[in-house]
C-alpha positions in Angstrom: 28.8 27.3 -14.9 28.1 29.1 -11.5 25.6 27.7 -8.9 23.5 30.6 -10.2 22.9 28.8 -13.3 21.2 25.7 -12.0 17.4 25.4 -12.3 16.3 25.0 -9.8 19.3 25.0 -7.5 19.7 23.4 -4.3 22.2 25.0 -2.3 23.9 23.4 0.7 25.3 25.3 3.5 27.5 25.0 6.4 27.0 26.9 9.5 28.4 30.1 9.7 29.9 30.1 6.1 28.3 32.8 3.8 31.1 32.8 1.2 29.9 32.5 -2.1 31.7 29.9 -4.6 30.6 28.4 -8.0 30.4 24.9 -9.4 33.8 24.9 -11.4 35.7 26.4 -8.1 34.3 23.5 -6.1 35.1 20.8 -8.4 38.4 22.0 -9.8 39.8 22.4 -6.3 38.3 19.3 -4.9 39.8 17.3 -7.9 43.2 19.3 -7.4 43.0 18.4 -3.6 42.6 14.6 -4.1 45.2 14.7 -7.2 47.6 16.0 -4.4 46.6 13.1 -2.2 47.2 10.8 -5.1 43.5 9.7 -5.5 40.6 10.8 -7.9 38.2 12.9 -6.1 34.6 12.7 -6.2 32.9 14.8 -8.6 29.1 14.0 -8.2 28.0 16.9 -5.9 26.6 19.7 -7.5 28.2 18.9 -10.6 25.6 17.7 -13.1 24.5 20.1 -15.6 20.7 21.0 -15.8 18.3 22.5 -18.1 17.7 26.4 -18.2 15.1 27.8 -15.9 11.4 27.9 -17.1 9.9 31.3 -17.2 6.6 32.2 -15.5 6.7 33.9 -12.0 8.7 36.9 -11.1 12.0 36.4 -10.1 12.1 32.5 -11.1 15.4 32.9 -13.2 18.2 32.3 -10.8 21.1 34.7 -10.6 24.6 34.0 -11.3 26.5 33.8 -8.0 30.1 33.8 -9.5 31.4 35.0 -13.1 32.9 32.4 -15.3 36.1 34.4 -14.9 36.2 34.3 -11.5 35.8 30.7 -11.6 38.7 30.5 -14.0 40.8 32.6 -11.6 39.9 30.4 -8.5 40.6 27.1 -10.4 43.6 26.4 -8.2 42.0 27.7 -5.0 41.8 24.9 -2.1 38.1 23.7 -1.9 35.5 25.8 0.1 32.5 24.7 1.9 29.1 25.0 0.1 27.4 28.3 1.1 24.5 30.5 0.6 25.1 32.3 -2.8 22.9 35.2 -3.1 21.0 34.3 -0.4 21.8 37.0 2.6 20.0 38.2 5.7 18.0 41.4 5.2 17.5 42.2 8.7 17.7 41.0 12.0 16.1 37.6 13.2 13.1 37.4 15.2 13.4 34.6 17.9 10.4 32.3 18.9 9.6 29.7 21.3 7.7 26.6 20.3 4.4 26.3 22.1 4.7 23.9 25.2 2.6 21.4 23.7 4.3 21.8 20.3 7.7 21.2 21.8 6.5 18.0 23.7 5.0 16.6 20.3 8.0 17.7 18.5 10.3 15.4 20.9 7.9 12.5 20.2 7.7 12.9 16.4 11.4 13.6 16.3 12.7 10.9 18.6 10.0 8.2 19.0 7.2 8.5 16.7 9.0 7.0 13.5 10.1 3.5 13.6 12.6 3.9 10.7 14.8 7.3 10.3 15.1 7.0 6.7 11.2 8.2 6.5 12.4 11.9 6.7 13.1 11.9 3.2 9.8 10.6 2.2 8.0 13.2 4.5 10.1 15.9 2.7 9.3 14.8 -0.6 6.0 14.5 0.2 5.7 18.1 1.5 7.2 19.2 -1.6 5.0 17.5 -3.9 2.1 19.5 -2.0 3.9 22.5 -2.6 4.1 21.8 -6.2 0.5 20.8 -6.4 -0.8 24.0 -4.8 1.3 26.0 -7.2 0.1 24.3 -10.3 -3.5 24.6 -9.2 -3.2 28.3 -8.4 -1.4 29.1 -11.5 -3.8 27.2 -13.7 -6.8 28.8 -12.0 -5.4 32.2 -12.5 -4.6 31.5 -16.3 -0.8 31.9 -15.8 2.1 30.1 -17.4 3.5 26.9 -15.3 7.2 27.1 -14.5 8.9 23.8 -14.3 7.6 22.0 -11.6 10.5 19.7 -9.8 12.1 18.7 -6.8 15.8 18.5 -6.2 17.8 16.7 -3.9 21.7 17.1 -3.4 23.9 15.5 -0.8 27.4 16.0 0.5 28.6 13.1 2.7 31.8 14.8 3.5 30.2 17.6 4.9 27.2 16.0 6.4 24.6 17.8 4.5 21.4 17.2 2.6 19.4 19.7 0.8 16.0 19.5 -1.0 14.5 21.9 -3.1 11.3 22.4 -4.8 9.8 25.1 -7.0 6.4 24.9 -5.4 4.0 27.7 -3.9 6.4 28.9 -1.1 5.6 30.5 2.3 5.5 33.8 3.6 6.5 34.9 7.1 3.1 34.2 8.8 2.9 30.5 6.8 6.5 29.8 8.1 5.3 30.9 11.6 2.3 28.8 11.9 3.4 25.8 9.7 6.7 25.3 11.3 5.9 26.6 14.8 2.8 24.4 15.5 2.8 20.9 15.1 -0.4 19.4 13.4 -1.1 22.8 11.9 -0.8 22.5 8.3 -0.9 24.3 5.1 -2.2 21.2 3.3 -5.1 21.1 5.6 -6.1 24.8 5.3 -5.7 24.3 1.3 -8.1 21.4 1.5 -10.6 23.4 3.6 -10.8 25.8 0.7 -11.1 23.2 -2.1 -13.7 20.8 -0.5 -15.8 20.7 -3.6 -12.9 20.4 -5.9 -12.3 16.5 -5.2 -9.9 16.3 -8.2 -7.3 18.7 -6.9 -7.7 18.3 -3.0 -7.0 14.7 -3.4 -3.6 14.9 -4.8 -2.6 16.7 -1.5 -0.3 14.1 0.4 -0.6 15.3 3.9 0.0 17.1 7.0 3.2 19.2 6.3 3.9 20.3 9.9 4.0 17.0 11.2 6.2 15.2 8.7 8.6 18.1 8.4 9.6 17.6 12.0 11.1 13.8 11.3 14.2 15.6 10.2 15.3 16.2 13.5 15.6 12.6 14.0 18.9 12.9 11.9 19.6 16.5 11.5 20.9 18.8 14.6 20.1 22.1 12.6 17.5 22.8 9.9 17.3 25.9 7.6 14.4 26.5 5.8 14.3 29.0 2.8 11.2 30.0 1.5 9.3 32.5 -0.9 5.7 32.8 -1.5 4.6 32.8 -5.1 2.2 35.7 -4.4 3.6 38.7 -6.1 5.9 41.0 -4.3 6.5 38.4 -1.6 9.8 38.7 0.5 12.1 35.7 1.1 12.6 34.4 4.6 15.0 32.2 6.6 13.7 29.9 9.2 16.0 28.2 11.6 16.2 25.8 14.4 17.9 22.8 16.1 14.7 21.4 17.4 15.4 22.3 21.0 12.9 25.0 22.2 13.2 27.9 20.0 13.4 29.0 16.4 14.0 32.2 14.4 13.0 33.8 11.3 14.4 36.5 9.5 14.2 38.0 6.2 16.8 37.0 3.3 17.5 38.3 0.0 18.1 36.2 -3.1 15.5 33.7 -2.3 13.7 32.1 -5.1 9.9 31.1 -5.3 9.6 27.7 -3.6 11.3 26.0 -0.5 14.7 24.9 0.1 15.5 22.8 3.4 19.0 22.5 4.3 19.9 19.4 6.7 23.1 19.4 8.6 23.2 15.7 9.3 24.1 14.5 12.7 27.6 12.6 12.8 25.9 9.1 13.8 23.4 9.6 11.0 26.0 10.3 8.1 24.8 7.5 6.1 21.8 9.7 5.0 24.1 12.4 3.4 25.4 9.3 0.8 24.1 9.6 -2.6 23.5 5.9 -2.8 21.6 5.8 0.6 19.3 8.6 -0.2 18.5 7.1 -3.8 17.6 3.7 -2.2 15.0 5.5 0.0 13.6 7.5 -2.9 13.2 4.5 -4.8 11.5 2.8 -2.0 9.0 5.2 -0.8 8.6 8.1 -3.5 9.3 6.5 -6.9 5.9 7.2 -8.0 5.9 10.9 -6.9 3.9 13.1 -9.7 6.6 15.4 -10.3 10.1 15.1 -11.6 12.5 14.0 -8.5 16.2 14.8 -9.1 19.1 13.5 -6.8 22.4 15.4 -7.7 21.1 16.2 -11.3 19.8 12.8 -12.1 16.2 11.8 -12.3 15.3 9.3 -9.9 11.3 8.6 -10.2 11.0 7.1 -13.6 8.5 4.8 -13.3 5.0 5.2 -13.6 2.2 4.5 -11.2 0.4 1.8 -13.1 -2.3 1.3 -10.6 -3.4 5.3 -11.0 -3.8 4.9 -15.0 -6.7 3.2 -16.8 -6.6 -0.7 -17.2 -7.1 -0.4 -21.2 -4.1 1.8 -21.0 -1.5 -0.5 -19.7 0.1 -3.4 -21.7 0.9 -6.9 -20.5 4.8 -5.8 -20.8 4.1 -3.0 -18.5 2.4 -5.1 -16.0 5.2 -7.7 -16.2 8.0 -4.9 -15.8 5.8 -3.6 -12.6 5.2 -7.1 -11.3 9.2 -7.6 -11.6 9.7 -4.2 -9.4 7.2 -4.9 -6.8 7.7 -8.6 -6.1 11.3 -8.8 -6.9 10.8 -11.5 -9.2 11.8 -12.8 -12.7 8.9 -15.0 -13.5 5.6 -13.4 -15.3 2.4 -13.3 -13.4 0.0 -15.8 -14.1 -3.1 -13.6 -13.0 -3.5 -9.7 -13.0 -6.3 -7.9 -11.5 -6.3 -4.1 -12.2 -9.1 -2.7 -9.8 -10.3 0.6 -9.7 -13.4 2.1 -7.8 -14.7 4.9 -6.0 -17.6 3.4 -4.0 -18.0 2.4 -1.4 -14.2 3.3 -1.0 -11.6 5.0 -3.2 -9.3 2.4 -4.4 -6.7 2.0 -7.0 -5.1 -1.4 -7.1 -3.2 -3.8 -9.0 -2.7 -7.5 -7.7 -0.6 -10.2 -9.3 -0.5 -14.0 -8.9 2.9 -15.3 -9.3 3.7 -17.5 -12.2 5.8 -20.0 -10.2 4.4 -22.5 -7.5 4.6 -21.3 -3.8 7.1 -23.7 -1.6 5.9 -24.9 1.7 7.9 -22.1 3.5 5.8 -19.6 1.6 2.8 -21.4 2.8 3.8 -21.8 6.2 5.1 -18.1 6.6 3.3 -16.2 9.7 3.2 -13.0 7.9 0.4 -11.6 6.2 -0.2 -9.7 3.1 2.9 -8.6 1.0 0.9 -6.0 -0.7 2.2 -2.3 -0.5 -0.1 0.3 0.7 0.2 3.8 -1.0 -1.7 6.9 -0.5 -1.8 9.3 -3.6 1.4 7.3 -4.8 3.2 8.0 -1.9 4.4 4.6 0.0 2.9 4.1 3.4 3.7 0.2 4.1 5.6 -2.3 2.3 3.8 -4.9 3.6 0.2 -3.9 4.7 -1.0 -6.8 6.8 -4.0 -5.3 7.6 -5.6 -4.5 4.1 -6.1 -8.0 2.9 -6.9 -11.2 4.8 -3.9 -13.4 5.6 -5.1 -16.2 3.3 -4.4 -13.7 0.6 -0.8 -13.6 1.4 0.4 -15.0 -1.9 -0.8 -11.9 -3.8 1.6 -9.3 -4.9 0.8 -5.6 -5.7 -0.1 -2.3 -4.8 -3.4 -0.7 -3.2 -3.7 3.2 -3.0 -6.6 4.5 -1.0 -7.1 8.2 0.0 -9.7 6.9 2.6 -7.5 4.8 4.7 -7.1 6.4 8.3 -3.6 6.7 9.4 -1.7 8.2 12.4 0.5 11.1 12.4 3.8 9.1 11.1 1.7 7.6 8.2 3.2 4.6 9.2 0.8 2.3 11.4 -2.6 1.5 9.9 -5.4 2.3 12.8 -7.7 -0.5 12.9 -11.2 0.8 11.9 -14.4 0.2 10.5 -12.9 1.9 7.2 -9.9 -0.7 7.3 -12.4 -3.5 7.8 -14.7 -2.2 5.1 -11.5 -2.0 2.9 -10.4 -5.5 3.7 -13.9 -6.8 2.7 -14.4 -5.0 -0.5 -11.1 -6.2 -1.8 -11.4 -9.8 -0.6 -15.1 -9.9 -2.2 -13.6 -8.4 -5.5 -10.5 -10.8 -5.6 -13.0 -13.7 -5.3 -15.2 -12.5 -7.9 -11.9 -12.4 -10.0 -11.0 -15.9 -9.5 -14.3 -17.2 -10.0 -14.7 -15.2 -13.3 -11.2 -16.6 -14.3 -12.4 -20.3 -13.6 -15.3 -19.9 -15.9 -13.1 -18.3 -18.5 -10.3 -20.8 -18.3 -11.1 -23.9 -16.2 -7.7 -25.7 -17.2 -5.9 -22.9 -15.9 -7.8 -22.3 -12.8 -7.3 -26.0 -12.0 -3.5 -25.3 -12.1 -3.8 -22.2 -9.9 -6.1 -24.2 -7.5 -3.6 -27.0 -7.4 -0.8 -24.6 -6.6 -2.5 -22.2 -4.2 -5.2 -24.3 -2.9 -3.7 -24.4 0.7 -4.3 -20.6 1.2 -7.8 -21.2 0.0 -8.4 -23.9 2.6 -6.5 -21.6 5.2 -9.0 -19.0 4.8 -12.0 -21.3 5.3 -10.3 -22.6 8.6 -9.3 -19.3 9.8 -12.1 -16.9 9.1 -14.6 -16.4 11.7 -17.9 -15.6 10.2 -19.6 -18.1 8.2 -20.6 -15.8 5.3 -17.3 -15.0 4.7 -16.1 -18.9 4.7 -18.7 -19.5 2.2 -17.4 -16.4 -0.1 -14.1 -18.3 -0.1 -15.4 -21.6 -0.6 -16.6 -20.7 -4.0 -13.0 -21.3 -4.9 -12.7 -24.8 -3.9 -12.6 -27.4 -6.7 -13.1 -31.0 -6.5 -13.8 -34.2 -8.5 -17.4 -35.4 -8.6 -19.0 -39.0 -8.9 -21.0 -37.9 -11.9 -18.1 -36.0 -14.0 -15.3 -37.8 -15.7 -12.1 -38.3 -13.9 -9.9 -34.9 -13.9 -13.0 -32.5 -14.3 -13.6 -30.2 -11.4 -16.6 -28.9 -10.4 -17.2 -26.4 -7.5 -19.9 -26.2 -4.7 -22.2 -23.9 -6.4 -22.3 -26.2 -9.5 -22.8 -29.2 -7.2 -25.9 -27.5 -5.5 -27.1 -26.5 -9.0 -27.6 -30.2 -9.8 -29.2 -31.1 -6.7 -32.8 -32.8 -7.2 -35.5 -30.4 -5.7 -35.8 -31.0 -2.2 -32.3 -32.2 -1.5 -30.6 -30.6 1.5 -27.1 -32.2 1.8 -24.0 -31.9 -0.2 -22.0 -35.2 0.4 -18.4 -35.6 0.0 -15.6 -38.5 0.4 -12.2 -37.7 1.5 -9.7 -40.6 0.0 -6.2 -40.1 -1.6 -7.3 -41.2 -5.1 -10.3 -41.4 -7.3 -9.8 -45.3 -7.6 -10.0 -45.6 -4.1 -13.1 -43.5 -3.6 -15.2 -45.5 -6.4 -14.2 -49.0 -4.5 -15.2 -47.5 -1.3 -17.9 -49.3 0.6 -19.4 -46.0 1.8 -19.7 -44.8 -2.0 -21.2 -48.2 -2.9 -23.9 -47.2 -0.5 -24.5 -43.9 -2.0 -24.5 -45.2 -5.5 -27.9 -47.1 -4.4 -29.6 -43.7 -3.4 -28.5 -42.2 -6.5 -26.5 -39.5 -4.8 -23.7 -37.2 -6.1 -20.4 -37.7 -4.3 -17.4 -34.9 -4.2 -14.1 -36.7 -4.0 -11.6 -34.8 -2.0 -8.0 -35.9 -2.3 -6.1 -33.5 -0.2 -5.2 -34.0 3.4 -6.7 -30.9 4.6 -9.8 -31.3 2.9 -11.9 -32.9 5.4 -10.7 -30.2 8.2 -11.6 -27.6 5.6 -15.2 -28.9 5.0 -15.8 -29.6 8.8 -15.0 -25.9 9.3 -17.2 -25.0 6.6 -20.2 -27.0 7.7 -22.6 -25.8 5.2 -22.7 -23.8 2.0 -25.8 -22.0 0.6 -27.8 -23.4 3.3 -26.9 -26.9 2.4 -25.3 -28.9 4.7 -21.8 -30.6 4.3 -22.1 -34.4 4.9 -19.2 -36.9 4.7 -20.6 -40.2 3.3 -18.8 -41.9 6.0 -21.0 -40.1 8.6 -24.0 -40.3 6.9 -23.9 -43.9 6.2 -22.9 -45.0 9.6 -25.7 -43.2 10.8 -28.4 -44.5 8.4 -26.9 -48.3 9.1 -27.0 -47.7 12.8 -31.1 -46.4 12.3 -31.8 -49.3 10.4 -30.2 -52.0 12.9 -32.0 -50.1 15.9 -35.2 -50.4 14.1 -35.1 -54.0 13.3 -34.0 -55.1 16.8 -36.4 -53.1 18.5 -39.6 -53.5 16.4 -40.2 -57.1 15.3 -43.2 -57.8 13.0 -45.6 -59.4 15.9 -45.1 -56.0 17.9 -46.1 -53.6 15.1 -49.5 -52.3 14.9 -51.6 -53.1 12.0 -52.6 -50.6 9.5 -56.3 -50.4 10.6 -55.0 -50.0 14.2 -52.8 -47.2 13.3 -55.5 -45.3 11.5 -57.9 -45.7 14.4 -54.8 -44.4 16.6 -54.5 -41.5 14.6 -58.1 -40.5 14.4 -58.6 -40.9 18.3 -55.4 -38.6 18.7 -56.9 -36.0 16.2 -60.3 -35.9 18.1 -58.4 -35.7 21.2 -56.1 -32.9 20.5 -58.5 -30.8 18.3 -57.3 -27.4 17.6 -54.4 -27.6 19.7 -52.3 -29.4 16.9 -52.4 -28.7 13.0 -51.9 -32.6 12.1 -51.0 -36.0 13.3 -49.0 -38.2 11.1 -46.9 -41.3 11.6 -43.5 -42.1 11.2 -41.3 -45.2 11.4 -37.8 -43.3 11.8 -37.8 -43.5 15.7 -34.6 -44.7 16.5 
């Protein structure tokens, strides 16, 4: 079977070589050459059989580059470099210079904007996904039959070549000139402008084509783009550049509808021409892309993006498998929250609480959230520290939001009102989830609080706003003097039991309940018939001191309160002996005189004995 039989083909080129070759020729020759050297040759490259092409657009079927007879005749020929079968120049190339500002931005994007070189594969796959989504929308709106929509990548480590092919919308001459000649001009952006009222479709467009494409120059010293628009009677074109100042565009025959990009990888970036390396990158960044994604003929993206599905459609076993995948864990999650909303922000998310108890190392780690951030199923950050408060770093999961502002590289979140709003919405929803779980299964929640209580206490101590502190404080649980040993209560439940007019929540920090019940401070409160919370952990006192109040009720340690009361009683007894006190009649006479003297300047005059 020749290269022309692949559907869709991903054709690799080596600069200057235009000879046509077939798969059997290439494979047989390579194996023959390897046998002569006494070793087995790799046969992965371009060797996987693929299904026949799907009809739907004119010229969709791929032409055979060599006959099977020719392949048999050349069986013993030496290996040849992969070339451009059926893609040949049809005219002279027009040379163009990048705009001055574009060249400056190109240098920034290609050489310093991205923190990791591997993201170029993510960007190319995202662009291909955009192109496929545009074609799907176009054909559906026109009532036409959809072809096979897919993305293919192929690698040749020996020749330092990587190619990516999509069967998407393609580009004509003007689109190649504008999209690939000017940074930050985007076919996706233009497409979205025409679909502002069609949110279901527009929301599936991943991003800026012009910017992400230029990340290829981090690893490639020459890039060739073959593209043909899906519009009827369109011509095929070849765009070529080394990323330094100029690019050229020429007509090319044999180009199929869609876009094919061929990268000549730099010698010091040869790792990115390795199948294993590319597969790892795809799994990391693009495992949940909407369209089938193949690497050297084998499908790579087999996992479903569970967070985009309805919660009722996802089974427990699917959640367990997905948790294992994203958390690199082997236990089962004790809690799962599948949260989806469109207001006030667009959010698709899944959160898991690990089943295992965190170690002190996990608690003491300084990094923030380990939740992954996606935008329309494309990974933006593996650990998005800005979208959840630090105290929730024990959670594993995924957040996908189209509203999150990103910089041009899609890598660094910009601190903004939207990001803060997202953080607040997620924190509020997670707190509500845990509160609901505590009511649904108090014993299970008690175990969770025992294991993860340090994180909750940290949240109260570290958060600055009182309102946020009180939100987190809803998750605190303590034993109470009015409840049996082992039964926990919340601050909200304590407040609901308070007598009318009470303004304080009392607590006592001790290691055990036995010590609490035999404490002289607790004995004093029993005379007043006051409920006291028993706090056994060493950080409880610090936590409640930072909390200060809850639901407009002050948090008071019985040690402090009893000491103050005792001081007041002693002071009053020492300073006011019986013989120095006014009689009841004298007090009444004094009050009458003061009311008369002050008149309307005061609302009332009363007496109190708590001066000390």
